[in-house]
C-alpha positions as CSV (number, residue, x, y, z in Angstrom):
1,M,57.1,207.6,-38.8
2,T,56.1,205.3,-41.6
3,T,54.8,206.4,-44.9
4,K,51.9,204.3,-46.0
5,K,52.0,202.8,-49.5
6,A,49.7,203.9,-52.1
7,I,47.4,201.9,-53.8
8,Y,45.0,203.0,-56.7
9,L,42.2,200.6,-57.5
10,V,40.1,200.8,-60.7
11,D,36.9,199.2,-60.8
12,D,33.3,200.1,-61.7
13,M,31.2,199.0,-59.2
14,V,31.3,200.8,-56.3
15,T,30.3,198.0,-54.1
16,N,33.9,196.2,-54.8
17,H,35.4,199.7,-53.6
18,L,34.3,199.0,-50.2
19,I,34.9,195.4,-49.9
20,F,38.5,196.1,-51.0
21,K,38.9,199.0,-48.3
22,S,37.4,197.2,-45.8
23,H,39.8,194.5,-46.1
24,L,42.6,196.7,-46.0
25,K,41.3,199.0,-42.9
26,N,43.7,199.9,-40.3
27,S,46.4,198.1,-42.7
28,A,49.8,199.9,-43.9
29,Y,48.1,201.3,-47.0
30,D,46.1,204.2,-48.6
31,V,43.6,203.1,-51.0
32,L,42.3,205.5,-53.5
33,A,39.9,204.0,-55.6
34,F,38.2,205.2,-59.1
35,K,35.6,204.2,-61.1
36,A,36.2,204.8,-64.6
37,P,39.3,204.3,-66.3
38,L,39.5,206.9,-68.4
39,D,38.7,209.2,-65.8
40,F,41.8,207.5,-64.0
41,L,43.6,208.1,-67.0
42,K,43.0,211.7,-66.9
43,Q,44.0,212.5,-63.3
44,I,47.1,209.8,-63.0
45,S,49.6,212.4,-64.2
46,E,48.5,214.7,-61.3
47,L,48.3,211.9,-58.2
48,P,51.6,210.9,-56.3
49,K,53.3,208.1,-57.7
50,P,51.2,204.7,-56.7
51,D,53.1,201.6,-55.4
52,L,50.6,199.5,-56.3
53,L,47.8,199.4,-59.2
54,V,45.0,197.2,-58.7
55,F,42.3,196.8,-61.8
56,D,39.0,194.8,-62.4
57,I,39.4,193.1,-65.7
58,E,35.7,193.6,-67.0
59,M,34.4,197.2,-67.1
60,P,32.5,199.7,-69.6
61,E,34.5,202.0,-72.0
62,M,38.0,200.1,-71.0
63,N,39.0,197.0,-69.8
64,G,41.4,196.3,-67.4
65,L,43.9,194.9,-69.7
66,E,43.3,198.0,-71.9
67,L,44.1,200.2,-69.0
68,A,47.1,198.2,-67.8
69,T,48.6,198.5,-71.7
70,E,47.5,202.3,-71.6
71,I,49.6,202.9,-67.9
72,K,52.6,200.9,-69.3
73,K,53.1,203.5,-71.8
74,N,53.2,205.9,-69.3
75,I,57.1,206.1,-68.3
76,E,56.7,207.1,-64.6
77,L,54.5,204.3,-64.3
78,Q,55.9,201.3,-66.3
79,N,57.8,199.8,-63.6
80,V,54.6,200.0,-61.1
81,P,53.5,196.4,-60.1
82,I,49.9,195.7,-61.5
83,I,47.4,193.2,-60.1
84,F,44.1,192.3,-61.2
85,F,41.0,192.3,-59.0
86,T,38.5,190.1,-60.5
87,S,35.9,187.0,-60.2
88,L,36.8,185.6,-63.8
89,D,38.9,182.2,-64.0
90,D,40.0,182.1,-67.6
91,E,43.3,180.8,-69.0
92,E,43.2,182.6,-71.9
93,M,42.6,185.7,-70.2
94,M,44.6,185.2,-67.3
95,T,47.4,184.2,-69.9
96,N,46.6,187.9,-71.8
97,A,46.8,189.8,-68.5
98,Y,50.2,188.4,-67.6
99,H,51.3,189.7,-71.3
100,S,49.6,193.1,-70.3
101,G,52.2,194.0,-67.5
102,A,50.2,192.0,-64.4
103,V,52.3,190.6,-62.1
104,E,49.3,188.9,-60.1
105,F,45.4,188.3,-59.6
106,I,43.5,188.9,-56.7
107,S,39.9,187.0,-56.5
108,K,36.8,189.1,-55.4
109,S,36.0,186.6,-53.3
110,M,39.5,186.4,-51.2
111,K,39.2,187.2,-47.5
112,G,41.0,189.9,-46.2
113,T,44.0,188.3,-44.6
114,E,44.7,186.4,-47.6
115,L,44.7,189.7,-49.3
116,R,46.7,191.6,-47.0
117,L,49.5,188.9,-47.4
118,R,49.4,188.7,-51.1
119,I,49.5,192.5,-51.3
120,E,52.5,192.8,-49.0
121,N,54.7,190.0,-50.5
122,I,53.9,191.5,-54.0
123,L,55.4,195.0,-52.6
124,N,57.8,193.3,-50.7
125,L,59.0,191.9,-53.9
126,E,59.6,195.5,-55.7
127,E,60.9,196.6,-52.7
128,L,63.5,193.8,-53.7
129,K,63.9,194.5,-57.0
130,K,64.4,198.4,-56.6
131,K,67.6,197.2,-54.0
132,T,68.7,195.0,-56.7
133,I,68.4,197.6,-59.5
134,I,70.6,200.2,-57.3
135,L,72.8,197.6,-56.3
136,N,73.7,196.6,-60.0
137,Q,74.1,200.2,-61.0
138,E,76.2,201.0,-58.0
139,L,78.4,197.9,-59.0
140,T,78.4,198.8,-63.1
141,Q,79.8,202.3,-61.7
142,K,82.3,200.7,-59.3
143,L,83.5,198.4,-62.6
144,K,83.6,201.3,-65.0
145,I,85.6,203.2,-62.4
146,N,88.1,199.9,-61.9
147,Q,88.5,200.0,-65.4
148,I,89.5,203.3,-66.0
149,L,92.2,202.6,-63.0
150,F,93.2,199.4,-64.6
151,R,94.1,200.8,-67.7
152,V,96.1,203.9,-66.0
153,L,98.0,201.2,-64.0
154,F,99.1,199.0,-67.2
155,H,99.7,202.4,-69.3
156,D,102.0,203.5,-66.3
157,L,103.7,199.9,-65.6
158,A,104.3,199.8,-69.5
159,N,105.9,202.9,-69.5
160,L,108.4,202.1,-66.5
161,I,109.1,198.6,-68.1
162,S,109.9,200.1,-71.3
163,I,112.4,202.5,-69.7
164,I,113.8,199.4,-67.4
165,D,114.4,197.6,-70.5
166,A,116.3,200.0,-72.2
167,N,118.8,200.3,-69.8
168,T,119.0,197.2,-69.2
169,T,119.8,196.6,-72.9
170,L,122.2,199.2,-73.0
171,A,124.0,197.7,-70.1
172,Q,124.5,194.6,-71.9
173,A,125.8,196.3,-74.8
174,V,128.2,198.0,-73.0
175,L,129.5,196.2,-70.3
176,E,129.7,192.9,-72.6
177,N,132.3,191.5,-70.4
178,H,131.7,192.9,-66.8
179,P,131.3,191.0,-63.9
180,A,127.5,192.4,-62.8
181,M,126.5,190.9,-66.9
182,K,125.0,187.7,-64.8
183,R,122.8,190.2,-63.1
184,I,122.1,192.4,-66.1
185,E,120.9,189.3,-67.8
186,K,118.9,188.2,-64.9
187,T,117.3,191.8,-64.9
188,A,116.6,191.4,-68.3
189,K,115.0,188.1,-68.1
190,S,112.7,189.3,-65.2
191,V,111.8,192.2,-67.3
192,L,110.6,189.8,-70.3
193,N,108.9,188.1,-67.9
194,L,106.9,191.9,-66.3
195,K,105.9,192.3,-70.3
196,E,104.4,188.5,-70.2
197,I,102.4,189.0,-67.1
198,L,101.0,192.3,-68.3
199,N,99.8,190.9,-71.9
200,S,98.6,187.9,-70.1
201,I,96.3,190.1,-67.6
202,R,95.3,192.4,-70.2
203,S,93.8,189.7,-72.4
204,L,91.7,189.2,-69.5
205,T,89.5,192.0,-70.7
206,D,89.3,191.1,-74.6
207,A,86.2,189.8,-75.4
208,S,87.2,186.8,-77.0
209,P,90.8,186.1,-75.6
210,E,92.9,184.0,-77.8
211,I,93.6,180.6,-76.4
212,Q,96.9,179.9,-75.9
213,T,99.0,177.0,-74.9
214,C,102.0,176.8,-73.4
215,S,104.8,173.9,-72.8
216,V,104.8,172.8,-69.1
217,K,108.8,172.2,-69.4
218,E,109.2,175.1,-70.2
219,A,107.2,176.6,-67.3
220,F,109.3,174.9,-65.1
221,Q,113.0,175.9,-66.5
222,N,111.5,179.5,-66.1
223,I,110.4,179.0,-62.3
224,E,113.9,177.4,-61.7
225,F,115.2,180.8,-63.1
226,I,113.0,182.9,-61.0
227,F,113.5,181.2,-57.7
228,A,117.2,180.3,-57.9
229,D,118.1,183.3,-55.5
230,R,115.6,182.2,-52.7
231,L,116.2,178.1,-53.1
232,N,119.6,179.2,-52.6
233,Q,119.1,181.4,-49.5
234,K,117.6,178.4,-47.6
235,N,120.0,175.5,-49.3
236,L,117.2,173.7,-50.6
237,K,117.6,171.0,-53.4
238,F,115.2,171.9,-56.3
239,E,114.7,169.3,-59.4
240,Y,112.0,169.3,-62.1
241,Q,111.1,166.6,-64.4
242,C,108.5,167.0,-67.5
243,D,108.7,165.2,-70.9
244,E,109.1,167.4,-74.2
245,G,105.5,167.7,-75.8
246,I,103.0,167.9,-72.2
247,N,101.0,171.3,-72.8
248,V,98.1,172.8,-71.2
249,E,95.5,175.4,-72.3
250,V,96.9,177.9,-69.8
251,P,98.6,181.0,-70.9
252,K,102.1,180.6,-70.1
253,S,102.2,183.7,-67.8
254,F,99.5,182.6,-65.9
255,L,101.2,179.3,-65.4
256,I,104.2,180.4,-64.1
257,H,103.8,183.3,-62.3
258,Q,100.1,183.1,-60.9
259,I,99.7,179.3,-60.4
260,L,103.1,177.5,-60.0
261,A,105.0,180.5,-58.4
262,N,102.4,181.1,-55.8
263,F,102.5,177.2,-54.4
264,L,106.6,177.7,-54.9
265,T,106.7,180.1,-53.0
266,N,104.8,178.8,-49.9
267,A,106.9,175.5,-50.6
268,I,110.0,177.2,-49.9
269,K,108.4,179.5,-47.0
270,F,107.5,176.5,-45.2
271,S,110.7,174.3,-45.8
272,P,113.4,173.8,-43.3
273,E,117.1,174.6,-44.7
274,N,118.7,171.9,-46.9
275,G,115.2,170.4,-47.4
276,F,114.0,169.3,-51.0
277,I,111.4,170.8,-53.5
278,K,110.4,168.5,-56.7
279,I,108.2,169.2,-59.4
280,W,107.2,167.1,-62.1
281,A,104.4,166.7,-64.8
282,E,102.4,163.3,-65.9
283,L,100.1,162.7,-69.0
284,S,97.0,160.7,-68.1
285,Q,94.6,160.1,-70.1
286,E,93.4,163.3,-71.2
287,K,94.8,165.0,-68.1
288,V,98.0,167.0,-67.3
289,H,98.9,166.1,-63.8
290,I,101.2,168.9,-62.4
291,F,102.7,167.8,-59.1
292,I,104.7,170.3,-56.2
293,Q,106.3,168.3,-53.3
294,D,108.0,169.8,-50.6
295,S,109.5,168.4,-47.1
296,G,108.3,171.3,-45.7
297,T,106.2,171.5,-42.2
298,G,103.2,170.4,-43.4
299,M,99.6,171.5,-42.3
300,S,96.6,170.4,-40.4
301,D,93.6,169.3,-41.9
302,E,91.8,172.2,-40.3
303,V,94.4,174.6,-42.2
304,K,93.4,172.7,-45.3
305,V,89.8,173.7,-45.4
306,K,90.8,177.3,-44.7
307,I,93.4,177.4,-47.6
308,L,90.8,176.2,-49.7
309,S,87.8,178.0,-48.8
310,E,86.9,180.7,-51.0
311,D,86.0,183.4,-49.0
312,Q,88.8,182.7,-46.0
313,Y,92.3,184.3,-46.5
314,F,94.9,182.3,-44.4
315,T,98.6,182.6,-43.8
316,S,101.5,181.8,-41.2
317,Q,104.7,182.3,-40.5
318,G,107.5,180.1,-42.3
319,T,110.6,178.8,-41.2
320,Q,112.8,181.5,-41.1
321,Q,109.4,183.9,-39.8
322,E,109.1,184.5,-43.4
323,K,105.9,186.5,-43.6
324,G,102.9,185.9,-46.3
325,T,99.8,188.0,-47.2
326,G,97.4,185.2,-47.7
327,S,96.4,185.9,-51.0
328,G,99.1,183.6,-53.0
329,V,96.9,180.6,-53.1
330,K,93.6,182.0,-53.5
331,I,95.3,183.9,-56.8
332,A,96.4,180.3,-57.9
333,Q,92.8,178.9,-57.3
334,F,91.0,181.2,-59.3
335,F,93.1,180.9,-62.3
336,I,93.1,177.1,-62.0
337,K,88.9,177.1,-62.0
338,K,89.2,179.7,-65.0
339,Y,91.5,177.1,-67.1
340,N,89.0,174.4,-66.2
341,G,91.5,172.9,-63.8
342,E,91.8,170.8,-60.3
343,L,93.8,171.4,-57.4
344,E,94.2,169.0,-54.4
345,I,96.6,169.4,-51.7
346,K,97.8,166.4,-49.5
347,S,99.6,167.3,-46.3
348,E,100.5,166.2,-43.3
349,K,101.7,168.2,-40.0
350,D,105.4,167.8,-40.2
351,K,105.8,165.7,-43.4
352,G,105.3,168.0,-46.1
353,T,103.2,169.0,-48.6
354,L,101.9,167.4,-52.3
355,I,100.2,169.8,-54.2
356,S,98.4,168.1,-57.4
357,L,97.2,170.2,-60.4
358,S,95.3,169.1,-63.4
359,F,94.6,170.5,-66.8
360,Q,93.2,169.5,-69.9
361,N,96.0,168.2,-72.2
362,A,96.5,170.9,-74.8
363,F,96.8,168.6,-77.7
364,L,93.9,166.1,-77.5
């Protein structure tokens, strides 16, 4: 059973009560009419909360604008929509009415069908507002929970990384000439990368994060170090080329781990054994262009559309049945967009892929 919406009408003319009620007869509304504004104010606290208030503007003792102002002082009624039922057509009066909290005007000469449609639209909008407020409250609560979990995660990860860091430092001191030293040094450098990733992600929560620049050549060198083992597993030839002094306004950790690493992961995944991967950077006017080219399986136009889509996740197996999550390119796209970069993918089936990234030159 559908509950009827409650409408309270305040108008000093009983004739208008009859007209208004007749227009809404057999509708989804219950209309309660009042002749005197002061009597209405005395009774309103004892009545069920209305869905809509309709006030005449010209009334003795208190006009509609003054009545609306009084109603807005009541916390329980502040969000109830108010419309004015009037025969006046005065621009200044209408402006004052909106300032007093009105959402609409209804002419006393208005036909019944139009009146019902106007009221229906107003109440539908109010329902949407209520739902929006509830959704915003729920999202705010979820955001608070996520922020707490975020802090817990970072706190615990930072503690674990500190333990690994201390142990690798000790191992380097004790096992100076041990055959495993190269592995220990690589672990130590990986721990340093983890620290940089955590610090960079933590900086995203700062209200005014510090602008950071990154040497593209240094980023390429880090990428070569990170992916050395995976490149060797497929016997892939890897080369990079970048002049000194090419810098972008992207935090080092994000450029390396969230952007370049995700594209290089795919390049390795879809490249056959004994293939090649090349990355290089060029300056063009005010832009820095970074390219990642591979000799892999390439992709169709349909796959490119899916990959570049903001709301689709796509993954497929690599040349050695490697599996993925489909999240890598999405993560890269997020950070490219965040730092005002541009992404372009050129690829043909069985002819490899060329990834093109463009960022602002940090030194301009």
